[in-house]
C-alpha positions, 0 to 999 in steps of 0.5 A, spaced: 293 382 316 288 382 311 285 388 308 277 389 306 280 390 299 282 384 295 289 384 293 290 383 285 296 382 281 296 388 275 293 385 268 290 379 272 283 377 273 281 377 280 282 369 282 276 366 286 277 359 289 272 355 291 273 349 295 268 343 294 263 342 288 257 340 293 251 344 292 254 351 296 260 350 292 257 349 285 251 354 286 256 359 288 261 358 282 255 358 277 253 365 280 260 368 278 259 365 271 258 372 268 263 376 273 269 379 271 273 373 275 277 366 274 274 361 279 278 355 281 274 349 284 277 344 287 274 338 290 276 331 292 272 327 287 271 332 282 263 330 282 257 334 284 254 330 289 246 330 290 247 327 297 239 327 298 239 321 293 244 317 296 240 312 299 237 311 293 244 308 290 245 305 296 238 300 296 239 299 288 234 304 285 239 309 282 246 309 279 251 313 281 252 317 275 245 320 275 246 323 282 253 324 281 255 328 275 263 330 273 263 337 276 267 339 269 262 336 265 256 341 269 261 347 268 264 345 261 260 351 258 262 356 264 269 359 260 272 363 267 271 356 271 276 350 272 276 344 276 282 341 279 282 334 283 285 335 290 284 334 297 285 341 301 289 339 307 291 347 309 289 354 307 294 360 308 290 366 310 296 370 310 299 368 303 292 367 300 294 360 298 290 353 298 294 347 299 291 341 296 294 334 295 293 328 289 296 322 287 300 326 283 303 330 289 301 337 293 298 343 289 298 350 292 293 355 289 293 362 290 287 366 291 284 374 291 277 371 294 276 364 297 269 360 298 270 354 302 264 350 301 268 343 303 261 340 306 261 335 312 261 328 313 258 323 319 259 324 326 259 317 330 259 322 337 266 320 339 265 313 337 269 313 331 270 305 331 263 304 329 264 306 322 268 299 321 261 295 322 256 301 320 257 305 314 255 312 314 251 315 308 255 321 306 259 319 300 258 315 293 263 310 297 258 309 303 253 308 298 256 303 294 259 300 301 252 299 304 249 296 297 254 291 298 252 289 304 244 290 303 244 285 297 250 281 300 246 279 306 241 276 302 245 272 298 248 270 304 242 268 307 240 264 301 245 259 303 245 260 311 241 253 314 242 255 322 236 259 322 239 263 327 244 266 322 239 267 317 236 271 322 242 275 324 243 276 316 236 279 314 236 284 320 238 291 318 239 296 323 238 304 321 241 308 326 238 315 326 231 317 325 232 324 321 230 324 313 236 320 311 234 314 316 227 314 315 228 314 308 233 309 308 229 304 313 223 305 308 226 303 302 230 297 306 222 295 307 220 296 300 226 291 298 225 286 302 217 286 303 216 287 295 222 288 290 226 281 293 219 278 293 220 271 289 227 272 287 229 267 292 228 259 293 230 257 300 229 264 303 223 268 304 226 276 304 219 278 307 221 275 314 226 280 314 227 285 320 228 293 319 229 297 325 230 304 326 233 306 332 234 313 336 234 317 342 229 322 340 222 320 342 219 320 334 222 320 328 223 326 323 225 331 329 224 338 328 217 337 324 210 338 326 207 333 330 202 330 325 207 329 319 211 325 325 205 321 326 204 320 319 211 318 317 211 314 323 205 310 321 207 309 314 213 306 317 210 301 321 205 299 316 211 297 312 213 293 317 219 297 320 220 297 328 221 303 331 226 304 337 224 311 339 228 312 345 233 308 344 240 310 343 246 305 341 251 304 346 255 299 342 256 296 335 260 290 332 261 286 326 255 281 329 250 286 333 248 293 335 246 294 343 242 299 344 239 303 351 233 305 353 231 311 358 232 307 363 238 304 362 236 297 359 241 294 354 239 290 349 243 286 344 240 286 337 243 280 332 244 284 325 249 283 320 248 290 316 248 297 320 247 303 316 249 310 321 244 316 319 245 320 325 249 326 326 254 330 321 261 333 322 263 339 318 270 338 314 276 339 319 277 345 314 272 349 319 276 347 325 283 349 322 279 356 320 277 357 327 284 356 330 288 360 325 283 366 326 280 365 333 273 364 330 268 360 334 267 353 332 261 349 335 262 341 337 260 339 330 266 343 327 262 349 324 265 356 324 262 362 326 262 367 320 260 374 319 253 376 318 255 377 311 258 370 311 265 372 311 270 369 316 272 374 322 278 378 320 278 375 313 273 379 308 276 375 302 274 368 305 266 366 305 264 360 309 258 356 306 253 351 307 254 346 312 261 348 315 258 355 317 255 357 323 249 362 322 244 363 327 237 360 324 240 357 318 240 349 318 245 344 315 240 343 309 241 343 301 237 349 300 241 353 305 248 351 302 245 354 295 243 361 298 249 361 302 253 359 295 250 364 291 250 370 296 258 369 297 258 370 290 254 376 290 258 379 295 265 377 291 262 381 285 260 386 289 267 387 292 270 387 285 267 392 282 268 397 288 261 396 291 259 396 299 257 389 302 249 388 300 249 386 308 247 380 313 245 374 309 237 372 310 235 365 310 229 363 306 226 357 309 223 353 303 220 348 308 222 341 308 220 334 305 221 327 306 220 320 303 217 315 307 216 310 301 213 309 294 208 314 294 208 316 301 212 322 303 211 329 308 212 335 306 212 343 310 212 348 305 211 355 309 204 354 313 202 348 309 203 341 312 201 335 308 203 327 308 201 322 303 201 322 295 201 329 294 207 330 298 210 324 294 209 328 288 211 334 291 218 331 293 219 327 286 218 335 282 223 338 288 228 333 287 228 332 279 228 340 279 235 340 283 238 334 279 244 337 275 243 335 267 237 333 262 239 326 261 240 325 269 233 327 270 230 323 265 234 317 267 232 318 274 225 318 272 225 311 268 229 308 274 223 311 279 218 308 274 221 302 274 222 301 281 216 305 284 211 303 279 214 296 278 218 292 283 225 292 279 231 295 282 236 296 276 242 298 280 243 292 284 250 290 282 255 290 288 262 287 289 266 284 294 271 289 293 267 295 295 265 291 301 272 289 303 276 294 300 274 300 304 275 297 310 282 294 308 284 301 306 282 304 312 286 298 316 292 300 312 292 307 313 292 308 305 285 311 304 288 318 303 292 321 297 300 321 298 304 327 297 310 326 293 311 332 289 310 340 289 306 344 284 304 351 284 299 354 280 295 361 279 301 365 278 
């Protein structure tokens, strides 16, 4: 049984292990920069992903490097932090050991304090077979696969001679009308109706169909009704077809089947589908729940104590999308705040100070861009839509991008895409589209574990 005082090896610094280098993990690590601790960040990609801009990688606006810098570069000047590549497969709470795997084998990393910030993935609500035909938008691999599918569909449509086949190739279905789905649908409409105009000889890309599907009655659920209506007007003005009140009941290689509230089903012939509905916390959340008896909800989030620690294990903090906290949404600002707070709690305990008490979330509002120069924003009591909201969205996203160089190049790419019509990041390979499916089918898309290594002594 763990005690409230962290165990320490005499003569050695307090070891903090951070699982994940997303917003929660990175902000926790940086908040420990001046603390008397030694930090080890373990991540499966060793990069910090700015997930809110993934849809712009998928539609050719931004490059991968601009939204996903190497974590070790971000932390290069933080001398008390190191980064290890590895997918965490187990956490031994009694021995205080994190087990991770990489192509070189298994690594066991000891900790005195642990921050679990492994984030979340896409949820298909029990229909995981849909993933082969409708990629999610939670990782760089997802974005590159979607980019290949989107631009590949237009290339194939240029070759097609059958009008029905051409129509199927240039029909795009986005599932999920939250911020990601709205932003993705808007960019697809901009791409087809503006950026690609005049690029083909046999194909008119402006004839492409973009459909946004969700069982909810309006786009951007959870936002004020006037902002929902404003976003819907912009999308419809771009030519996006809104199928609100429809749920997806089947997806295959060539089509999507939707069902309305009366049970009527419609099959939409579509080559490219994007799944932007639902999130599922990292499997580590359910694993921690099973080991401690803590409540785990349907999305795999584990309930934590008021200060963010794991029940019965005050040395373990769960932050970001993995934590089940009343009134705290699964958004980037919440991950940043919970990450910082966990770091502060660790420092207090190392210094022999009591806990600061329950975590209190500060709602920074919500932002969603719908198209170039058009966004919706809710900041406190202020609700606005249009160009002003878009400028606010622009500034906030530039501020939170990591690195001066990334901010500058992102701004240049935005100028090219939004003021002009260019999409400078359109390169996609056959391997990106087909390779992931082949790896999943063969069951070799995860690292093997041929050897064992022990770190942290």
